[in-house]
C-alpha positions, -999 to 999 in steps of 0.1 A, spaced: -393 681 -368 -418 702 -385 -410 736 -393 -422 765 -409 -403 784 -438 -407 821 -421 -429 842 -442 -441 814 -465 -467 791 -469 -442 760 -466 -436 738 -439 -411 708 -437 -422 679 -417 -389 655 -406 -409 614 -415 -397 583 -406 -402 555 -440 -404 530 -414 -417 526 -383 -406 493 -356 -434 468 -361 -436 466 -316 -441 511 -316 -463 521 -341 -469 553 -323 -475 583 -344 -465 617 -330 -502 647 -328 -474 666 -353 -481 645 -387 -519 648 -384 -516 681 -378 -494 686 -404 -513 670 -426 -544 686 -423 -531 722 -426 -516 713 -462 -537 717 -493 -506 702 -511 -477 675 -509 -446 672 -515 -424 638 -511 -395 628 -516 -394 602 -549 -420 573 -557 -407 540 -541 -419 517 -565 -404 536 -599 -369 528 -581 -375 488 -585 -361 494 -626 -330 507 -614 -321 480 -591 -310 453 -612 -272 461 -630 -255 451 -666 -239 416 -653 -211 435 -653 -225 459 -629 -236 433 -604 -232 426 -565 -206 398 -577 -178 432 -577 -192 437 -545 -180 400 -534 -147 406 -534 -147 432 -511 -162 411 -482 -146 389 -461 -166 350 -475 -184 348 -438 -198 382 -446 -209 372 -481 -224 339 -468 -246 358 -442 -255 381 -469 -263 352 -498 -283 335 -466 -303 360 -462 -313 375 -491 -347 373 -510 -351 338 -537 -379 352 -550 -393 388 -563 -380 422 -576 -347 421 -554 -339 380 -564 -310 372 -571 -282 389 -553 -258 386 -579 -284 410 -601 -286 440 -581 -262 471 -580 -239 477 -553 -260 503 -536 -291 484 -543 -275 455 -522 -269 489 -490 -298 500 -492 -321 468 -489 -299 449 -466 -305 464 -432 -345 458 -437 -334 419 -441 -333 422 -403 -354 445 -390 -390 443 -381 -412 472 -393 -440 482 -406 -448 511 -425 -439 547 -420 -452 581 -427 -453 585 -463 -474 553 -473 -502 570 -448 -506 604 -459 -506 591 -497 -531 568 -487 -549 599 -477 -544 621 -500 -556 598 -530 -589 590 -511 -595 630 -501 -580 640 -537 -556 659 -522 -526 674 -547 -493 653 -541 -459 661 -559 -424 645 -558 -391 663 -550 -368 637 -574 -375 611 -594 -363 575 -595 -334 581 -622 -323 607 -598 -323 589 -569 -301 560 -586 -277 581 -598 -269 597 -565 -266 562 -551 -243 548 -582 -222 575 -567 -215 558 -536 -176 541 -537 -176 506 -539 -152 502 -510 -179 520 -486 -203 498 -500 -184 465 -493 -172 482 -454 -210 489 -446 -221 462 -458 -192 437 -436 -198 463 -404 -237 448 -411 -229 412 -412 -207 415 -382 -237 426 -360 -269 417 -376 -284 436 -345 -275 468 -355 -306 476 -382 -333 470 -355 -317 484 -325 -309 515 -342 -342 522 -358 -358 514 -325 -337 542 -308 -342 569 -338 -381 564 -337 -380 567 -298 -358 601 -304 -381 608 -337 -408 609 -315 -399 632 -288 -390 658 -317 -352 655 -313 -334 663 -342 -299 664 -322 -306 624 -304 -317 612 -347 -285 625 -358 -262 611 -326 -278 582 -338 -273 579 -373 -234 586 -369 -227 560 -348 -248 535 -376 -224 521 -403 -252 534 -437 -240 569 -426 -206 573 -413 -185 565 -435 -174 585 -462 -192 588 -492 -225 572 -484 -242 603 -464 -231 625 -498 -249 605 -513 -279 595 -494 -285 628 -479 -259 657 -489 -263 659 -522 -300 651 -524 -306 679 -500 -291 703 -521 -310 694 -551 -342 696 -533 -332 728 -517 -332 747 -560 -365 731 -557 -382 739 -531 -373 777 -535 -395 782 -563 -423 767 -538 -419 796 -511 -433 816 -533 -465 795 -541 -500 808 -523 -512 772 -515 -501 758 -477 -476 731 -488 -461 705 -469 -425 690 -475 -421 656 -464 -385 642 -461 -366 621 -442 -358 633 -405 -322 626 -414 -322 652 -443 -329 684 -417 -305 673 -390 -264 671 -393 -236 693 -415 -253 695 -452 -291 693 -443 -316 706 -458 -327 737 -439 -288 746 -441 -291 742 -479 -320 765 -482 -308 789 -467 -341 802 -450 -352 811 -416 -376 785 -401 -395 783 -370 -409 755 -348 -448 748 -359 -456 737 -321 -433 720 -299 -437 682 -300 -455 662 -273 
């Protein structure tokens, strides 16, 4: 979960973007990693993705409606916010509905990145991003529409799944158990359907690896902070880098 690229000044940290509201515990290696770093690299800047969530009228969630049962659609529509950047549902791109929907059924607090970012801004620690919002949107746009419909249908049939999965994953993450994180993710509709994992994780890992290789020769201590799921399973970022890694220290 906290790894050094052997022979470099680059470390990888597997994060969680959100924590369960009832369990806000942060493992000690998060603070150690932040203090070690002279520069930070995050995945992307979440607020900048907002303009990409809305679709052209003929590309919106109305296309998705035909892939869901009437009951699943009505459940999703009833849960959807009626105000703000995410409203109305029919104006969103289908992938945006897929990404947002699980969070409607979770009780969460902010995870690693917002806390690190605030500290970096306060302390003047340099930070950058691995990808632009446009690149994130392009990757998510590649998710097949039928996979989005299938995942949302499964979600609507078990509304407790997102919170249950988040709590299990957070517990495994606290233990530094990447293998267990992967096992839990494999049971979730978000990651076990063809096309979804490829777009959310694998394709982005390949793109990031090419960029991170350029950082390996830099002299400053650089911490790369990515979601823990990017570090496990087939096509993970570590494999894409094709560079030896070693644990910084055992998690506690």
